C-alpha positions as CSV (number, residue, x, y, z in Angstrom):
1,X,-55.9,6.1,-49.7
2,X,-52.9,3.8,-50.4
3,X,-53.6,0.8,-52.6
4,X,-52.8,-2.5,-51.0
5,X,-49.5,-4.0,-52.1
6,X,-48.8,-7.6,-53.0
7,X,-45.9,-8.4,-50.7
8,X,-43.6,-11.5,-50.6
9,X,-41.6,-12.2,-47.5
10,X,-38.7,-14.7,-48.0
11,X,-38.2,-16.6,-44.7
12,X,-40.8,-17.8,-42.4
13,X,-39.1,-17.7,-39.0
14,X,-40.1,-15.3,-36.2
15,X,-38.8,-12.2,-38.0
16,X,-40.5,-13.0,-41.2
17,X,-43.8,-14.0,-39.5
18,X,-43.8,-10.7,-37.5
19,X,-43.2,-8.6,-40.6
20,X,-45.9,-10.5,-42.5
21,X,-48.5,-10.2,-39.8
22,X,-47.9,-6.5,-39.4
23,X,-48.2,-5.8,-43.1
24,X,-51.2,-8.0,-43.4
25,X,-52.9,-6.1,-40.5
26,X,-52.1,-2.9,-42.5
27,X,-54.3,-4.1,-45.3
28,X,-51.7,-5.6,-47.7
29,X,-51.8,-9.0,-49.4
30,X,-48.8,-11.0,-48.0
31,X,-47.3,-14.3,-48.8
32,X,-44.4,-16.0,-46.9
33,X,-42.1,-18.3,-48.8
34,X,-40.1,-20.6,-46.5
35,X,-37.3,-22.9,-47.8
36,X,-37.9,-25.7,-45.4
37,X,-40.3,-28.4,-46.7
38,X,-41.9,-28.8,-43.3
39,X,-42.8,-26.5,-40.5
40,X,-39.7,-25.3,-38.7
41,X,-38.7,-27.2,-35.7
42,X,-37.0,-26.3,-32.4
43,X,-33.8,-24.3,-32.9
44,X,-31.9,-22.0,-30.7
45,X,-33.5,-23.4,-27.5
46,X,-34.2,-20.6,-25.0
47,X,-34.5,-16.9,-25.9
48,X,-34.8,-13.7,-23.8
49,X,-38.4,-12.6,-24.2
50,X,-37.9,-8.9,-24.9
51,X,-40.6,-6.3,-25.9
52,X,-39.4,-6.4,-29.5
53,X,-40.1,-10.1,-29.5
54,X,-43.4,-10.2,-27.7
55,X,-45.0,-6.9,-28.8
56,X,-47.1,-8.4,-31.6
57,X,-48.3,-11.3,-29.5
58,X,-49.2,-9.0,-26.6
59,X,-50.6,-5.9,-28.3
60,X,-52.1,-7.2,-31.5
61,X,-52.9,-10.9,-30.8
62,X,-54.0,-10.2,-27.1
63,X,-51.9,-13.1,-25.8
64,X,-51.4,-13.5,-22.1
65,X,-47.6,-13.4,-21.9
66,X,-47.7,-15.6,-18.8
67,X,-48.9,-18.5,-21.0
68,X,-45.8,-18.4,-23.2
69,X,-42.9,-17.4,-21.0
70,X,-41.2,-17.9,-17.7
71,X,-40.4,-15.0,-15.4
72,X,-37.3,-15.2,-13.2
73,X,-36.9,-13.0,-10.2
74,X,-33.2,-13.0,-9.5
75,X,-29.8,-12.6,-11.1
76,X,-27.6,-15.2,-9.4
77,X,-23.9,-16.0,-9.5
78,X,-22.5,-19.3,-8.4
79,X,-18.9,-20.5,-7.7
80,X,-17.4,-23.9,-8.7
81,X,-19.0,-25.6,-5.7
82,X,-22.5,-24.3,-6.5
83,X,-22.5,-21.7,-3.7
84,X,-24.2,-18.3,-4.3
85,X,-21.6,-15.6,-4.5
86,X,-23.9,-12.8,-5.6
87,X,-27.6,-12.3,-5.9
88,X,-29.8,-9.4,-7.1
89,X,-33.5,-9.1,-7.3
90,X,-34.4,-8.5,-11.0
91,X,-37.1,-9.8,-13.3
92,X,-36.5,-11.2,-16.7
93,X,-38.8,-13.0,-19.1
94,X,-37.6,-16.1,-21.0
95,X,-39.3,-18.2,-23.6
96,X,-38.2,-20.7,-26.2
97,X,-37.8,-20.3,-30.0
98,X,-40.3,-23.0,-30.6
99,X,-43.0,-21.5,-28.3
100,X,-42.7,-18.0,-29.9
101,X,-42.6,-19.4,-33.4
102,X,-45.6,-21.6,-33.0
103,X,-47.7,-18.8,-31.5
104,X,-46.7,-16.4,-34.3
105,X,-47.4,-19.1,-36.9
106,X,-50.9,-19.4,-35.4
107,X,-51.5,-15.7,-36.2
108,X,-50.9,-16.1,-39.9
109,X,-53.0,-17.7,-42.6
110,X,-51.7,-21.2,-43.3
111,X,-52.6,-21.1,-47.0
112,X,-50.3,-18.1,-47.4
113,X,-47.3,-19.7,-45.7
114,X,-45.7,-21.6,-48.5
115,X,-43.1,-24.3,-47.7
116,X,-40.4,-25.8,-49.9
117,X,-39.3,-22.6,-51.6
118,X,-35.6,-21.8,-51.3
119,X,-34.6,-18.4,-52.8
120,X,-31.8,-18.5,-55.3
121,X,-32.1,-15.2,-57.0
122,X,-34.1,-12.0,-57.2
123,X,-34.2,-8.8,-59.2
124,X,-36.0,-5.5,-59.5
125,X,-38.6,-5.2,-62.2
126,X,-40.6,-2.3,-63.8
127,X,-43.5,-2.9,-61.4
128,X,-41.7,-4.2,-58.3
129,X,-39.5,-7.2,-57.7
130,X,-39.2,-10.8,-58.8
131,X,-38.0,-13.8,-56.8
132,X,-36.7,-17.1,-58.3
133,X,-36.7,-20.3,-56.2
134,X,-34.7,-23.5,-56.4
135,X,-37.7,-25.5,-57.5
136,X,-38.1,-23.3,-60.6
137,X,-40.9,-21.1,-59.3
138,X,-40.9,-17.5,-60.2
139,X,-42.9,-15.0,-58.1
140,X,-43.6,-11.4,-58.8
141,X,-44.4,-8.9,-56.0
142,X,-44.8,-5.2,-55.4
143,X,-42.4,-5.5,-52.5
144,X,-39.9,-8.3,-51.6
145,X,-38.7,-8.6,-48.0
146,X,-35.7,-10.7,-47.0
147,X,-36.0,-12.5,-43.7
148,X,-34.0,-15.5,-44.8
149,X,-31.7,-15.9,-41.9
150,X,-27.9,-15.9,-41.2
151,X,-27.1,-17.2,-44.7
152,X,-29.4,-14.7,-46.4
153,X,-29.4,-14.8,-50.2
154,X,-31.0,-11.4,-50.3
155,X,-28.4,-9.8,-48.0
156,X,-25.5,-11.4,-49.9
157,X,-26.8,-9.8,-53.2
158,X,-27.8,-6.5,-51.7
159,X,-24.8,-6.0,-49.4
160,X,-22.0,-8.4,-50.5
161,X,-19.6,-6.8,-48.1
162,X,-21.7,-7.6,-45.1
163,X,-20.1,-10.9,-44.3
164,X,-20.1,-12.8,-41.0
165,X,-17.1,-12.2,-38.7
166,X,-16.0,-14.6,-36.0
167,X,-16.9,-13.2,-32.6
168,X,-14.0,-14.8,-30.7
169,X,-16.0,-17.4,-28.8
170,X,-18.0,-20.5,-29.2
171,X,-21.1,-21.7,-27.4
172,X,-22.6,-25.0,-26.5
173,X,-26.3,-25.1,-25.8
174,X,-28.6,-27.6,-24.2
175,X,-31.8,-28.2,-22.3
176,X,-32.9,-30.6,-19.6
177,X,-36.4,-31.2,-18.3
178,X,-37.0,-30.1,-14.7
179,X,-38.8,-33.3,-14.1
180,X,-35.6,-35.4,-14.3
181,X,-33.4,-33.0,-12.3
182,X,-32.7,-33.3,-8.6
183,X,-35.1,-31.0,-6.6
184,X,-32.1,-29.0,-5.2
185,X,-31.0,-28.2,-8.8
186,X,-34.5,-26.9,-9.7
187,X,-34.7,-24.9,-6.5
188,X,-31.4,-23.2,-7.2
189,X,-31.9,-22.7,-10.9
190,X,-35.6,-22.4,-11.5
191,X,-36.2,-18.8,-10.3
192,X,-33.2,-16.9,-11.7
193,X,-30.9,-16.3,-14.5
194,X,-27.8,-18.0,-13.1
195,X,-24.2,-17.4,-14.1
196,X,-21.0,-19.3,-13.4
197,X,-18.0,-17.2,-14.6
198,X,-14.4,-18.4,-14.8
199,X,-11.4,-17.6,-16.9
200,X,-12.1,-17.3,-20.6
201,X,-15.6,-18.8,-20.1
202,X,-19.0,-18.5,-18.5
203,X,-22.1,-20.6,-18.2
204,X,-25.6,-19.1,-18.3
205,X,-28.7,-21.0,-17.1
206,X,-32.4,-20.1,-17.0
207,X,-35.8,-21.8,-17.2
208,X,-37.9,-21.9,-20.3
209,X,-41.2,-23.5,-21.4
210,X,-41.2,-27.2,-22.1
211,X,-41.1,-28.5,-25.7
212,X,-44.9,-28.5,-25.8
213,X,-45.1,-25.0,-24.3
214,X,-45.8,-25.9,-20.6
215,X,-44.7,-23.1,-18.3
216,X,-45.7,-24.6,-15.0
217,X,-43.0,-25.2,-12.4
218,X,-41.8,-28.8,-12.5
219,X,-42.7,-29.3,-16.2
220,X,-40.4,-26.7,-17.7
221,X,-37.0,-27.0,-19.3
222,X,-33.7,-25.7,-17.8
223,X,-31.8,-24.0,-20.7
224,X,-28.0,-23.7,-20.5
225,X,-25.4,-22.1,-22.6
226,X,-21.6,-22.5,-22.1
227,X,-19.6,-19.8,-23.7
228,X,-15.8,-20.1,-24.2
229,X,-13.3,-17.8,-25.8
230,X,-11.3,-19.4,-28.7
231,X,-9.0,-17.6,-31.0
232,X,-9.9,-17.9,-34.6
233,X,-8.3,-21.1,-36.1
234,X,-8.1,-23.0,-32.8
235,X,-9.1,-26.6,-33.0
């Protein structure tokens, strides 16, 4: 029988929480160290709710997916006047970063989710690994896992050549409550993933849970993302 490991996960967002919960469920002692001094807040707005994202909540936590996401039934394209130019029946699930994060956080022991610890360095040791944090804390572990986001300290040290590359476009994101939108807007946008495509750009719209997780029609948010191509260096 494999002896339980003492595992430290650096980064307490959705990926870090999922890894920590799975390892905890496998019998290991797991701690999460998150650099933020407070619980993470809304970021990234809407997200596609794919099996890789919801599998733990559905299969391990037994959560009813309908309580944390919105299902759309169509793919819809609009022209500049708001007229439908193409429509296809197809189901997608959408949620919000905050809804998924808060539900994953609920699955993990709060006393093992340690805030205010920003990783600055780490190294291998004879018995495992050691992490050093900006507040002076030093933590030893049998296994150290990096889930510390786009500016990952662990990735930078382990794979210094793996740097971010500009993708050639920028995106503006936003959300609006259905409750303040004209009814014809909600009727057109509330049951689909909706696209408006034009030269060098497109806009993507879909419904997501409200900021407090409400998924009922009329109380949700409408999430939108405007993508536009820009050459690197353009103002």
